[in-house]
py3Dmol code that shows the C-alpha trace and the ligand (Angstrom):
import py3Dmol

protein = """\
ATOM      1  CA  UNK A   1    -100.141-133.851  87.306  1.00  0.00           C
ATOM      2  CA  UNK A   2    -103.140-131.520  87.512  1.00  0.00           C
ATOM      3  CA  UNK A   3    -105.961-132.863  89.674  1.00  0.00           C
ATOM      4  CA  UNK A   4    -109.505-132.299  88.448  1.00  0.00           C
ATOM      5  CA  UNK A   5    -111.603-131.490  91.522  1.00  0.00           C
ATOM      6  CA  UNK A   6    -114.899-130.928  89.690  1.00  0.00           C
ATOM      7  CA  UNK A   7    -117.416-133.510  88.530  1.00  0.00           C
ATOM      8  CA  UNK A   8    -118.918-132.988  85.091  1.00  0.00           C
ATOM      9  CA  UNK A   9    -122.212-134.410  86.406  1.00  0.00           C
ATOM     10  CA  UNK A  10    -122.551-131.286  88.585  1.00  0.00           C
ATOM     11  CA  UNK A  11    -122.256-128.954  85.622  1.00  0.00           C
ATOM     12  CA  UNK A  12    -125.305-126.851  84.717  1.00  0.00           C
ATOM     13  CA  UNK A  13    -125.756-125.756  81.118  1.00  0.00           C
ATOM     14  CA  UNK A  14    -125.975-121.978  80.738  1.00  0.00           C
ATOM     15  CA  UNK A  15    -125.831-121.600  76.948  1.00  0.00           C
ATOM     16  CA  UNK A  16    -126.520-124.498  74.586  1.00  0.00           C
ATOM     17  CA  UNK A  17    -124.541-125.469  71.496  1.00  0.00           C
ATOM     18  CA  UNK A  18    -127.485-124.477  69.298  1.00  0.00           C
ATOM     19  CA  UNK A  19    -127.732-121.035  70.905  1.00  0.00           C
ATOM     20  CA  UNK A  20    -124.017-120.487  70.322  1.00  0.00           C
ATOM     21  CA  UNK A  21    -124.216-121.615  66.695  1.00  0.00           C
ATOM     22  CA  UNK A  22    -127.147-119.291  65.985  1.00  0.00           C
ATOM     23  CA  UNK A  23    -125.350-116.410  67.695  1.00  0.00           C
ATOM     24  CA  UNK A  24    -122.187-117.038  65.675  1.00  0.00           C
ATOM     25  CA  UNK A  25    -124.209-116.710  62.431  1.00  0.00           C
ATOM     26  CA  UNK A  26    -125.809-113.460  63.659  1.00  0.00           C
ATOM     27  CA  UNK A  27    -122.424-112.022  64.652  1.00  0.00           C
ATOM     28  CA  UNK A  28    -120.851-113.057  61.330  1.00  0.00           C
ATOM     29  CA  UNK A  29    -123.551-111.092  59.472  1.00  0.00           C
ATOM     30  CA  UNK A  30    -122.766-108.003  61.560  1.00  0.00           C
ATOM     31  CA  UNK A  31    -119.036-108.492  61.039  1.00  0.00           C
ATOM     32  CA  UNK A  32    -119.504-108.725  57.263  1.00  0.00           C
ATOM     33  CA  UNK A  33    -121.493-105.490  57.349  1.00  0.00           C
ATOM     34  CA  UNK A  34    -118.858-103.466  59.263  1.00  0.00           C
ATOM     35  CA  UNK A  35    -115.793-104.306  57.158  1.00  0.00           C
ATOM     36  CA  UNK A  36    -115.439-102.824  53.636  1.00  0.00           C
ATOM     37  CA  UNK A  37    -116.678-105.175  50.928  1.00  0.00           C
ATOM     38  CA  UNK A  38    -114.103-107.064  48.837  1.00  0.00           C
ATOM     39  CA  UNK A  39    -111.338-106.491  51.383  1.00  0.00           C
ATOM     40  CA  UNK A  40    -109.519-109.161  53.359  1.00  0.00           C
ATOM     41  CA  UNK A  41    -110.190-109.401  57.089  1.00  0.00           C
ATOM     42  CA  UNK A  42    -107.495-110.702  59.464  1.00  0.00           C
ATOM     43  CA  UNK A  43    -109.131-112.815  62.160  1.00  0.00           C
ATOM     44  CA  UNK A  44    -107.080-112.942  65.358  1.00  0.00           C
ATOM     45  CA  UNK A  45    -107.750-115.949  67.590  1.00  0.00           C
ATOM     46  CA  UNK A  46    -106.804-115.286  71.221  1.00  0.00           C
ATOM     47  CA  UNK A  47    -105.685-118.736  72.400  1.00  0.00           C
ATOM     48  CA  UNK A  48    -106.579-120.876  74.042  1.00  0.00           C
ATOM     49  CA  UNK A  49    -110.077-119.913  75.144  1.00  0.00           C
ATOM     50  CA  UNK A  50    -111.475-118.513  71.911  1.00  0.00           C
ATOM     51  CA  UNK A  51    -110.501-121.478  69.730  1.00  0.00           C
ATOM     52  CA  UNK A  52    -114.024-122.947  69.371  1.00  0.00           C
ATOM     53  CA  UNK A  53    -115.845-119.651  68.953  1.00  0.00           C
ATOM     54  CA  UNK A  54    -113.191-118.527  66.464  1.00  0.00           C
ATOM     55  CA  UNK A  55    -113.666-121.549  64.204  1.00  0.00           C
ATOM     56  CA  UNK A  56    -117.478-121.427  64.451  1.00  0.00           C
ATOM     57  CA  UNK A  57    -117.577-117.703  63.676  1.00  0.00           C
ATOM     58  CA  UNK A  58    -115.100-117.946  60.798  1.00  0.00           C
ATOM     59  CA  UNK A  59    -117.317-120.498  59.002  1.00  0.00           C
ATOM     60  CA  UNK A  60    -120.023-117.868  58.526  1.00  0.00           C
ATOM     61  CA  UNK A  61    -117.942-114.833  57.545  1.00  0.00           C
ATOM     62  CA  UNK A  62    -118.294-114.041  53.846  1.00  0.00           C
ATOM     63  CA  UNK A  63    -115.240-111.799  53.493  1.00  0.00           C
ATOM     64  CA  UNK A  64    -111.934-113.250  52.389  1.00  0.00           C
ATOM     65  CA  UNK A  65    -110.124-113.962  55.614  1.00  0.00           C
ATOM     66  CA  UNK A  66    -106.672-114.725  56.961  1.00  0.00           C
ATOM     67  CA  UNK A  67    -106.360-116.501  60.309  1.00  0.00           C
ATOM     68  CA  UNK A  68    -103.770-115.508  62.899  1.00  0.00           C
ATOM     69  CA  UNK A  69    -103.214-116.868  66.397  1.00  0.00           C
ATOM     70  CA  UNK A  70    -101.862-115.216  69.532  1.00  0.00           C
ATOM     71  CA  UNK A  71    -101.651-116.608  73.042  1.00  0.00           C
ATOM     72  CA  UNK A  72    -102.342-114.868  76.319  1.00  0.00           C
ATOM     73  CA  UNK A  73    -102.903-116.312  79.767  1.00  0.00           C
ATOM     74  CA  UNK A  74    -104.612-114.458  82.591  1.00  0.00           C
ATOM     75  CA  UNK A  75    -106.193-117.053  84.885  1.00  0.00           C
ATOM     76  CA  UNK A  76    -103.521-119.676  85.571  1.00  0.00           C
ATOM     77  CA  UNK A  77    -105.432-122.375  87.412  1.00  0.00           C
ATOM     78  CA  UNK A  78    -107.650-120.005  89.366  1.00  0.00           C
ATOM     79  CA  UNK A  79    -111.257-119.047  88.806  1.00  0.00           C
ATOM     80  CA  UNK A  80    -110.612-115.331  89.313  1.00  0.00           C
ATOM     81  CA  UNK A  81    -108.692-113.068  86.955  1.00  0.00           C
ATOM     82  CA  UNK A  82    -105.113-112.860  88.239  1.00  0.00           C
ATOM     83  CA  UNK A  83    -104.505-109.303  86.970  1.00  0.00           C
ATOM     84  CA  UNK A  84    -101.150-110.719  85.894  1.00  0.00           C
ATOM     85  CA  UNK A  85    -101.696-111.236  82.241  1.00  0.00           C
ATOM     86  CA  UNK A  86     -98.997-113.193  80.507  1.00  0.00           C
ATOM     87  CA  UNK A  87     -98.442-112.554  76.809  1.00  0.00           C
ATOM     88  CA  UNK A  88     -97.136-115.942  75.720  1.00  0.00           C
ATOM     89  CA  UNK A  89     -97.000-115.432  71.944  1.00  0.00           C
ATOM     90  CA  UNK A  90     -97.908-112.232  70.129  1.00  0.00           C
ATOM     91  CA  UNK A  91     -96.253-113.133  66.820  1.00  0.00           C
ATOM     92  CA  UNK A  92     -98.219-111.545  63.981  1.00  0.00           C
ATOM     93  CA  UNK A  93     -97.553-110.369  60.430  1.00  0.00           C
ATOM     94  CA  UNK A  94     -97.546-106.635  59.697  1.00  0.00           C
ATOM     95  CA  UNK A  95    -101.184-105.551  60.070  1.00  0.00           C
ATOM     96  CA  UNK A  96    -100.681-101.880  59.334  1.00  0.00           C
ATOM     97  CA  UNK A  97    -103.635-100.540  57.388  1.00  0.00           C
ATOM     98  CA  UNK A  98    -105.376-103.951  57.452  1.00  0.00           C
ATOM     99  CA  UNK A  99    -108.879-104.896  58.584  1.00  0.00           C
ATOM    100  CA  UNK A 100    -108.541-106.718  61.891  1.00  0.00           C
ATOM    101  CA  UNK A 101    -111.065-108.689  63.939  1.00  0.00           C
ATOM    102  CA  UNK A 102    -109.939-109.748  67.438  1.00  0.00           C
ATOM    103  CA  UNK A 103    -111.925-112.792  68.581  1.00  0.00           C
ATOM    104  CA  UNK A 104    -112.121-113.392  72.352  1.00  0.00           C
ATOM    105  CA  UNK A 105    -113.982-115.954  74.426  1.00  0.00           C
ATOM    106  CA  UNK A 106    -115.065-113.725  77.310  1.00  0.00           C
ATOM    107  CA  UNK A 107    -114.523-110.231  78.693  1.00  0.00           C
ATOM    108  CA  UNK A 108    -114.381-110.278  82.473  1.00  0.00           C
ATOM    109  CA  UNK A 109    -112.366-107.506  84.205  1.00  0.00           C
ATOM    110  CA  UNK A 110    -111.614-105.998  80.778  1.00  0.00           C
ATOM    111  CA  UNK A 111    -107.838-105.988  81.328  1.00  0.00           C
ATOM    112  CA  UNK A 112    -107.076-108.399  78.491  1.00  0.00           C
ATOM    113  CA  UNK A 113    -109.329-106.503  76.095  1.00  0.00           C
ATOM    114  CA  UNK A 114    -107.620-103.224  77.012  1.00  0.00           C
ATOM    115  CA  UNK A 115    -104.172-104.750  76.593  1.00  0.00           C
ATOM    116  CA  UNK A 116    -105.073-106.211  73.197  1.00  0.00           C
ATOM    117  CA  UNK A 117    -106.763-103.151  71.722  1.00  0.00           C
ATOM    118  CA  UNK A 118    -103.933-100.881  72.915  1.00  0.00           C
ATOM    119  CA  UNK A 119    -101.320-103.271  71.578  1.00  0.00           C
ATOM    120  CA  UNK A 120    -102.991-103.451  68.164  1.00  0.00           C
ATOM    121  CA  UNK A 121    -103.487 -99.700  67.902  1.00  0.00           C
ATOM    122  CA  UNK A 122     -99.903 -98.879  68.915  1.00  0.00           C
ATOM    123  CA  UNK A 123     -97.990-101.713  67.281  1.00  0.00           C
ATOM    124  CA  UNK A 124    -100.064-102.359  64.172  1.00  0.00           C
ATOM    125  CA  UNK A 125    -102.228 -99.353  63.408  1.00  0.00           C
ATOM    126  CA  UNK A 126    -104.910-101.316  61.540  1.00  0.00           C
ATOM    127  CA  UNK A 127    -107.266 -99.631  59.095  1.00  0.00           C
ATOM    128  CA  UNK A 128    -110.255-100.955  61.020  1.00  0.00           C
ATOM    129  CA  UNK A 129    -110.174-102.788  64.352  1.00  0.00           C
ATOM    130  CA  UNK A 130    -113.203-104.666  65.678  1.00  0.00           C
ATOM    131  CA  UNK A 131    -113.293-106.609  68.940  1.00  0.00           C
ATOM    132  CA  UNK A 132    -115.795-109.448  69.264  1.00  0.00           C
ATOM    133  CA  UNK A 133    -116.313-111.617  72.333  1.00  0.00           C
ATOM    134  CA  UNK A 134    -118.626-114.607  72.733  1.00  0.00           C
ATOM    135  CA  UNK A 135    -119.398-113.745  76.364  1.00  0.00           C
ATOM    136  CA  UNK A 136    -119.537-110.480  78.273  1.00  0.00           C
ATOM    137  CA  UNK A 137    -119.438-110.368  82.100  1.00  0.00           C
ATOM    138  CA  UNK A 138    -120.335-106.682  82.304  1.00  0.00           C
ATOM    139  CA  UNK A 139    -120.839-106.861  86.068  1.00  0.00           C
ATOM    140  CA  UNK A 140    -117.210-107.959  86.656  1.00  0.00           C
ATOM    141  CA  UNK A 141    -115.607-105.085  84.783  1.00  0.00           C
ATOM    142  CA  UNK A 142    -112.737-103.248  86.513  1.00  0.00           C
ATOM    143  CA  UNK A 143    -112.000-100.798  83.721  1.00  0.00           C
ATOM    144  CA  UNK A 144    -114.197 -98.939  81.276  1.00  0.00           C
ATOM    145  CA  UNK A 145    -114.095-101.013  78.105  1.00  0.00           C
ATOM    146  CA  UNK A 146    -116.751-102.701  75.990  1.00  0.00           C
ATOM    147  CA  UNK A 147    -116.368-105.045  72.998  1.00  0.00           C
ATOM    148  CA  UNK A 148    -117.695-103.745  69.668  1.00  0.00           C
ATOM    149  CA  UNK A 149    -119.753-106.929  69.417  1.00  0.00           C
ATOM    150  CA  UNK A 150    -120.585-109.775  71.780  1.00  0.00           C
ATOM    151  CA  UNK A 151    -122.768-112.864  71.888  1.00  0.00           C
ATOM    152  CA  UNK A 152    -124.207-113.174  75.385  1.00  0.00           C
ATOM    153  CA  UNK A 153    -124.116-111.114  78.556  1.00  0.00           C
ATOM    154  CA  UNK A 154    -123.674-113.390  81.607  1.00  0.00           C
ATOM    155  CA  UNK A 155    -123.665-113.002  85.395  1.00  0.00           C
ATOM    156  CA  UNK A 156    -120.434-112.943  87.374  1.00  0.00           C
ATOM    157  CA  UNK A 157    -119.985-116.715  87.524  1.00  0.00           C
ATOM    158  CA  UNK A 158    -117.050-118.826  86.387  1.00  0.00           C
ATOM    159  CA  UNK A 159    -118.027-120.653  83.204  1.00  0.00           C
ATOM    160  CA  UNK A 160    -116.445-123.505  81.283  1.00  0.00           C
ATOM    161  CA  UNK A 161    -116.906-125.182  77.912  1.00  0.00           C
ATOM    162  CA  UNK A 162    -116.743-124.140  74.283  1.00  0.00           C
ATOM    163  CA  UNK A 163    -113.029-123.384  74.649  1.00  0.00           C
ATOM    164  CA  UNK A 164    -113.172-122.059  78.208  1.00  0.00           C
ATOM    165  CA  UNK A 165    -111.359-124.149  80.796  1.00  0.00           C
ATOM    166  CA  UNK A 166    -111.023-124.978  84.452  1.00  0.00           C
ATOM    167  CA  UNK A 167    -107.407-126.046  85.141  1.00  0.00           C
ATOM    168  CA  UNK A 168    -107.120-126.840  81.433  1.00  0.00           C
ATOM    169  CA  UNK A 169    -110.176-129.140  81.446  1.00  0.00           C
ATOM    170  CA  UNK A 170    -113.633-128.825  79.859  1.00  0.00           C
ATOM    171  CA  UNK A 171    -112.557-126.824  76.775  1.00  0.00           C
ATOM    172  CA  UNK A 172    -114.066-129.542  74.562  1.00  0.00           C
ATOM    173  CA  UNK A 173    -117.635-129.218  75.856  1.00  0.00           C
ATOM    174  CA  UNK A 174    -119.906-128.049  73.030  1.00  0.00           C
ATOM    175  CA  UNK A 175    -121.848-125.712  75.376  1.00  0.00           C
ATOM    176  CA  UNK A 176    -121.167-123.159  78.127  1.00  0.00           C
ATOM    177  CA  UNK A 177    -121.801-124.342  81.676  1.00  0.00           C
ATOM    178  CA  UNK A 178    -121.024-123.591  85.301  1.00  0.00           C
ATOM    179  CA  UNK A 179    -120.691-125.401  88.619  1.00  0.00           C
ATOM    180  CA  UNK A 180    -123.272-124.147  91.140  1.00  0.00           C
ATOM    181  CA  UNK A 181    -121.807-123.496  94.617  1.00  0.00           C
TER     182      UNK A 181
END
"""
ligand_1 = """\
24
5GP
P -110.201 -110.321 81.754
O -108.837 -109.825 81.377
O -111.314 -109.635 81.012
O -110.410 -110.318 83.233
O -110.248 -111.852 81.418
C -110.177 -112.348 80.144
C -109.738 -113.801 80.159
O -109.951 -114.452 81.431
C -110.573 -114.577 79.171
O -110.004 -114.529 77.899
C -110.593 -115.961 79.767
O -109.473 -116.702 79.320
C -110.489 -115.750 81.256
N -111.820 -115.801 81.889
C -112.570 -114.757 82.325
N -113.739 -115.184 82.847
C -113.713 -116.551 82.737
C -114.658 -117.566 83.094
O -115.758 -117.359 83.612
N -114.278 -118.846 82.805
C -113.075 -119.169 82.240
N -112.834 -120.457 82.009
N -112.179 -118.220 81.886
C -112.500 -116.928 82.135
"""
view = py3Dmol.view(width=600, height=400)
view.addModel(protein, "pdb")
view.setStyle({"model": 0}, {"cartoon": {"style": "trace"}})
view.addModel(ligand_1, "xyz")
view.setStyle({"model": 1}, {"stick": {}})
view.zoomTo()
view.show()
């Protein structure tokens, strides 16, 4: 059994639910403006962390969409990126010549983003590929990569909530928070 060694009462809110909802609407407008009108967009949810942002964002996108889900794990139960990314399920339909939007929760070292964009370009050759992330820890980057769009830039602290977990917990919080040291 996994022990939870953090107390939710110690959690500090960094980004509120309302801020996230407003940002999702703003990002959806931008997303609608970058993809060709009247064409289907394939939204790729990178499980598990981006599940909440993915659903919130998708509600505001005006294009016809298809939803697809892939699963990658990079943290295990640690609070630092392991560098050992595990592709758990990359099953996708043929996305050659399709409009693709990859939806991530957070870009930290950038390794997952690099892996995903390379994988899509090589394996799928989409017509248009856009990468959106709710959070961007620019200061933690280990390789030179930036998302096309992101919601909030944050400091190099480990955050939970709105899909993001600590040892599998706290994904259900409707806001982003952190545990001060
Ligand atoms: P990267 O490959 O950019 O280092 O890490 C990307 C993945 O690491 C994210 O999709 C997310 O699952 C996890 N991650 C990075 N920073 C955090 C964080 O502050 N909190 C949590 N819960 N996960 C994080």
